[in-house]
C-alpha positions as CSV (number, residue, x, y, z in Angstrom):
1,X,-126.0,245.5,-28.7
2,X,-125.7,242.3,-26.6
3,X,-123.0,241.1,-28.9
4,X,-121.1,244.4,-28.7
5,X,-121.2,244.2,-24.9
6,X,-119.7,240.7,-24.9
7,X,-116.8,241.9,-27.1
8,X,-116.2,244.9,-24.9
9,X,-116.3,242.8,-21.8
10,X,-113.7,240.5,-23.3
11,X,-111.4,243.4,-24.0
12,X,-111.8,244.7,-20.5
13,X,-110.9,241.3,-19.1
14,X,-107.9,241.2,-21.4
15,X,-106.5,244.3,-19.9
16,X,-107.1,243.0,-16.4
17,X,-105.5,239.7,-17.3
18,X,-102.2,241.4,-18.0
19,X,-101.8,241.9,-14.2
20,X,-101.5,238.2,-13.6
21,X,-98.7,236.7,-15.6
22,X,-96.3,233.8,-15.0
23,X,-92.7,233.5,-15.9
24,X,-93.5,233.2,-19.6
25,X,-95.6,236.4,-19.5
26,X,-98.8,234.5,-19.8
27,X,-101.8,233.8,-17.6
28,X,-102.3,230.2,-16.5
29,X,-105.5,228.2,-16.8
30,X,-105.0,227.0,-13.2
31,X,-105.2,230.6,-12.0
32,X,-108.1,231.3,-14.3
33,X,-110.0,228.3,-13.0
34,X,-109.4,229.2,-9.4
35,X,-110.8,232.7,-10.1
36,X,-113.9,231.2,-11.7
37,X,-115.1,228.9,-9.0
38,X,-113.9,226.5,-6.3
39,X,-116.1,223.8,-8.0
40,X,-113.5,223.1,-10.6
41,X,-112.5,219.5,-9.5
42,X,-109.1,218.1,-8.9
43,X,-109.9,215.5,-11.5
44,X,-108.7,217.8,-14.3
45,X,-105.2,216.6,-15.3
46,X,-102.6,218.2,-13.1
47,X,-99.5,219.3,-14.9
48,X,-101.1,220.3,-18.2
49,X,-100.3,223.8,-19.1
50,X,-102.8,226.1,-20.8
51,X,-102.1,229.8,-21.2
52,X,-103.9,232.8,-22.5
53,X,-102.4,236.3,-23.2
54,X,-103.9,239.5,-24.6
55,X,-102.1,241.5,-27.3
56,X,-100.6,244.9,-26.9
57,X,-103.2,247.8,-27.2
58,X,-102.0,248.8,-30.7
59,X,-103.0,245.4,-32.0
60,X,-106.2,244.8,-30.2
61,X,-108.2,245.4,-33.4
62,X,-106.1,242.8,-35.2
63,X,-105.1,240.1,-32.8
64,X,-107.6,238.8,-30.3
65,X,-105.4,236.6,-28.2
66,X,-102.5,234.2,-27.9
67,X,-103.1,230.7,-26.5
68,X,-100.6,228.0,-25.6
69,X,-101.2,224.4,-24.6
70,X,-98.8,221.8,-23.4
71,X,-99.2,218.2,-22.2
72,X,-95.5,217.5,-22.4
73,X,-94.9,217.3,-18.6
74,X,-97.6,214.7,-17.8
75,X,-97.8,211.0,-18.6
76,X,-99.6,210.3,-21.8
77,X,-103.3,211.0,-21.1
78,X,-106.2,208.8,-22.1
79,X,-107.6,209.1,-25.6
80,X,-110.6,211.1,-24.5
81,X,-108.4,213.6,-22.6
82,X,-106.3,214.2,-25.8
83,X,-109.3,215.6,-27.6
84,X,-109.7,219.4,-27.8
85,X,-113.3,220.8,-28.0
86,X,-113.8,224.2,-29.7
87,X,-117.0,226.4,-30.0
88,X,-118.1,227.8,-33.3
89,X,-116.4,231.2,-33.6
90,X,-115.9,233.9,-36.2
91,X,-112.1,234.0,-35.8
92,X,-109.1,232.8,-37.6
93,X,-106.2,230.9,-35.9
94,X,-102.6,230.2,-36.8
95,X,-101.3,227.3,-34.8
96,X,-97.7,226.2,-34.3
97,X,-97.2,222.6,-33.3
98,X,-94.0,223.0,-31.5
99,X,-94.0,219.3,-30.5
100,X,-96.6,216.7,-31.4
101,X,-99.3,216.8,-34.0
102,X,-103.1,217.1,-34.4
103,X,-106.0,216.1,-36.5
104,X,-109.6,217.1,-37.0
105,X,-112.0,214.4,-35.8
106,X,-115.4,216.2,-35.7
107,X,-117.1,219.1,-37.4
108,X,-120.5,219.8,-36.0
109,X,-122.3,216.5,-36.0
110,X,-120.1,214.9,-38.6
111,X,-117.1,212.7,-37.7
112,X,-114.1,213.3,-39.9
113,X,-110.4,212.1,-40.0
114,X,-108.4,215.0,-41.4
115,X,-104.7,215.4,-40.3
116,X,-103.7,219.0,-39.9
117,X,-101.4,219.8,-42.9
118,X,-98.0,220.5,-41.4
119,X,-96.6,222.0,-38.2
120,X,-98.0,225.5,-38.8
121,X,-101.7,225.6,-39.7
122,X,-104.2,228.2,-40.6
123,X,-107.8,227.7,-39.6
124,X,-110.6,229.9,-40.8
125,X,-113.9,230.8,-39.0
126,X,-115.8,227.8,-37.7
127,X,-119.5,227.9,-38.2
128,X,-120.0,224.7,-36.1
129,X,-118.4,223.4,-32.9
130,X,-115.4,221.2,-33.7
131,X,-113.1,218.7,-32.1
132,X,-109.4,218.0,-32.8
133,X,-107.3,215.1,-31.4
134,X,-103.6,214.8,-30.5
135,X,-102.3,211.2,-31.0
136,X,-99.6,211.8,-28.4
137,X,-98.2,214.6,-26.2
138,X,-98.4,218.1,-27.6
139,X,-97.0,221.5,-27.2
140,X,-98.7,224.1,-29.4
141,X,-98.9,227.9,-29.6
142,X,-101.9,229.6,-31.2
143,X,-102.4,233.1,-32.6
144,X,-106.1,234.2,-32.7
145,X,-106.9,236.8,-35.3
146,X,-110.0,238.7,-36.4
147,X,-110.9,237.6,-40.0
148,X,-111.2,241.2,-41.4
149,X,-107.8,242.0,-40.1
150,X,-106.2,239.0,-41.7
151,X,-107.9,239.8,-45.0
152,X,-106.7,243.5,-44.8
153,X,-103.1,242.4,-44.0
154,X,-102.8,239.7,-46.7
155,X,-105.7,239.7,-49.1
156,X,-106.4,236.1,-48.1
157,X,-109.9,234.9,-49.1
158,X,-111.4,234.2,-45.7
159,X,-114.5,232.5,-47.2
160,X,-112.2,229.9,-48.8
161,X,-110.9,228.9,-45.4
162,X,-114.2,228.8,-43.5
163,X,-114.6,225.4,-41.6
164,X,-111.3,224.1,-42.9
165,X,-107.5,224.1,-42.4
166,X,-104.6,224.9,-44.6
167,X,-100.8,224.6,-44.5
168,X,-99.4,228.0,-43.6
169,X,-96.8,228.0,-46.4
170,X,-99.5,227.3,-49.0
171,X,-101.4,230.5,-48.1
172,X,-98.8,233.1,-47.0
173,X,-95.9,234.7,-48.8
174,X,-92.2,234.4,-48.1
175,X,-92.1,237.2,-45.5
176,X,-94.9,235.6,-43.5
177,X,-93.2,232.2,-43.8
178,X,-90.0,233.6,-42.5
179,X,-91.9,235.1,-39.5
180,X,-93.5,231.7,-38.9
181,X,-90.1,229.9,-38.8
182,X,-88.8,232.4,-36.3
183,X,-91.8,231.9,-34.1
184,X,-91.3,228.1,-34.3
185,X,-87.7,228.4,-33.3
186,X,-88.1,230.9,-30.5
187,X,-87.0,229.7,-27.1
188,X,-90.2,230.6,-25.2
189,X,-93.7,232.1,-25.6
190,X,-92.6,235.6,-24.5
191,X,-90.2,235.7,-27.4
192,X,-92.9,234.3,-29.8
193,X,-95.3,237.0,-28.8
194,X,-92.6,239.7,-29.2
195,X,-91.7,238.4,-32.7
196,X,-95.3,238.3,-33.8
197,X,-96.0,241.8,-32.5
198,X,-92.9,243.3,-34.1
199,X,-93.9,241.7,-37.4
200,X,-97.6,242.7,-37.2
201,X,-97.6,246.2,-35.8
202,X,-96.1,248.1,-38.8
203,X,-98.0,246.0,-41.3
204,X,-101.3,246.5,-39.4
205,X,-100.7,250.3,-39.2
206,X,-100.1,250.3,-43.0
207,X,-103.1,248.1,-43.7
208,X,-105.4,250.1,-41.5
209,X,-104.4,253.3,-43.4
210,X,-104.5,251.7,-46.8
211,X,-108.0,250.2,-46.2
212,X,-109.5,253.1,-44.4
213,X,-109.8,251.3,-41.0
214,X,-110.3,253.7,-38.1
215,X,-107.4,254.2,-35.8
216,X,-109.7,253.8,-32.8
217,X,-111.3,250.6,-34.0
218,X,-110.5,249.0,-30.6
219,X,-112.3,246.2,-28.9
220,X,-115.1,245.9,-31.4
221,X,-114.9,243.8,-34.5
222,X,-118.6,243.9,-35.4
223,X,-118.9,247.6,-35.0
224,X,-115.8,248.2,-37.1
225,X,-117.2,246.1,-39.9
226,X,-120.6,247.8,-39.7
227,X,-119.0,251.3,-40.0
228,X,-116.9,250.2,-42.9
229,X,-119.9,248.7,-44.8
230,X,-122.2,251.6,-44.1
231,X,-119.5,254.2,-44.9
232,X,-118.4,252.5,-48.1
233,X,-119.2,254.4,-51.2
234,X,-119.6,251.1,-53.0
235,X,-122.4,249.8,-50.8
236,X,-125.5,250.4,-52.9
237,X,-127.6,247.3,-52.1
238,X,-128.2,244.5,-49.7
239,X,-126.5,242.2,-52.1
240,X,-123.3,244.3,-52.2
241,X,-123.4,244.6,-48.4
242,X,-123.5,240.8,-48.1
243,X,-120.7,240.5,-50.6
244,X,-118.4,242.8,-48.6
245,X,-119.2,241.0,-45.3
246,X,-118.4,237.7,-47.0
247,X,-115.1,239.0,-48.3
248,X,-114.0,240.6,-45.0
249,X,-115.1,237.8,-42.6
250,X,-115.8,234.7,-44.7
251,X,-119.3,234.6,-43.4
252,X,-122.7,236.1,-44.5
253,X,-124.0,239.0,-42.4
254,X,-126.8,236.8,-41.1
255,X,-124.4,234.0,-40.1
256,X,-122.0,236.5,-38.6
257,X,-124.7,238.0,-36.4
258,X,-125.9,234.5,-35.3
259,X,-122.3,233.4,-34.4
260,X,-121.6,236.6,-32.4
261,X,-124.9,236.1,-30.6
262,X,-124.1,232.5,-29.9
263,X,-120.6,233.5,-28.6
264,X,-122.2,236.0,-26.3
265,X,-124.5,233.4,-24.8
266,X,-121.8,230.8,-24.6
267,X,-119.9,233.3,-22.4
268,X,-123.0,234.0,-20.4
269,X,-123.4,230.3,-19.8
270,X,-119.8,229.9,-18.9
271,X,-119.9,232.8,-16.5
272,X,-123.0,231.4,-14.8
273,X,-121.1,228.1,-14.3
274,X,-118.1,230.0,-12.9
275,X,-120.2,231.9,-10.4
276,X,-122.0,228.8,-9.2
277,X,-125.4,230.3,-10.0
278,X,-126.3,228.6,-13.2
279,X,-130.0,229.3,-13.4
280,X,-130.6,228.9,-17.1
281,X,-133.9,230.8,-16.9
282,X,-132.1,233.9,-15.4
283,X,-129.2,233.6,-17.9
284,X,-131.8,233.5,-20.7
285,X,-133.6,236.5,-19.5
286,X,-130.4,238.5,-18.9
287,X,-129.3,237.6,-22.4
288,X,-132.4,239.0,-24.0
289,X,-134.2,235.7,-24.9
290,X,-137.9,235.3,-24.4
291,X,-137.6,231.9,-22.8
292,X,-135.1,229.3,-21.6
293,X,-135.8,226.9,-24.5
294,X,-134.6,229.4,-27.0
295,X,-131.4,230.1,-25.0
296,X,-130.7,226.4,-24.7
297,X,-131.0,226.0,-28.5
298,X,-128.5,228.8,-29.1
299,X,-126.1,227.3,-26.6
300,X,-126.3,224.0,-28.4
301,X,-125.5,225.7,-31.7
302,X,-122.3,227.3,-30.2
303,X,-121.0,224.4,-28.2
304,X,-122.8,221.3,-29.5
305,X,-124.3,220.7,-26.0
306,X,-127.3,221.7,-24.0
307,X,-126.4,224.0,-21.0
308,X,-126.6,221.3,-18.3
309,X,-124.3,218.9,-20.2
310,X,-122.0,221.8,-21.2
311,X,-121.6,222.7,-17.5
312,X,-120.8,219.1,-16.6
313,X,-118.2,218.7,-19.4
314,X,-116.5,222.0,-18.7
315,X,-116.1,221.2,-15.0
316,X,-115.1,217.6,-15.3
317,X,-113.4,216.9,-18.7
318,X,-109.8,217.9,-19.5
319,X,-110.6,218.1,-23.2
320,X,-112.9,221.2,-22.7
321,X,-109.8,223.3,-21.6
322,X,-110.6,225.9,-24.3
323,X,-113.9,226.7,-22.7
324,X,-112.4,227.1,-19.2
325,X,-109.7,229.6,-20.3
326,X,-111.6,231.5,-23.0
327,X,-113.4,234.8,-22.2
């Protein structure tokens, strides 16, 4: 239930977020940070632009968010500031590199050197925290999708893309490729969102009907999957249940539960930082853990850091921008 509450809380915040939009129709990280806490220091690079936007209601069970990030209007930042730290997360992303490029430099505890394959990139669910790097300035736009929805829309094997990236045109058909080109060429983020939603909405309605997804499957990815699995006439054993979960999300049921729980506690930690009342013992108790040590271990799994170090990095390092804006 804790995991379900975290997802519901995110959706409520998404609706509230629509009230605070800038000229591109998006919420700015600067406003988000100010709302979190006055402790966010001035040392974060001024002039960088990080934006988060919620989808229209009809697509909330398919699209989780839109994220945009630009460093084009500031002098070239230091190498460490050009890293991007991401938590483990059971989501898929499609990223448009409007300007600049990126590469994967860390997966969990392992250092890697993997250039992202092209200007439009699909990333599957990430079972470990990861770090990417931008060699120069960058302007990117990201579509965040729920894995089951992407599978229902396209038949893409989510498991094959877990913890890795792929060139968009190697995965999707010509209709999707045409949409991706239009998004790349759009004049601003508002137009990009409009193009994506016009493309997705009729296809999501058809996919939801075709796959038996409930019309009111709002706000709640885990519950929607559970209902589908339980209601499925083909589910006759634990092995079959695991197989369906793997097909729809790219992850085993056990791993999916752990990642959703880890995300919930990452959000609890981030919220404690934002309120200035980061008592890890209290956060652990409120999150349903028996003790602080267990909570700290789960936070490390989601972020790669213990809570105290996580707090310091989020508040003082530009490269942790995802954690500051995400909710």
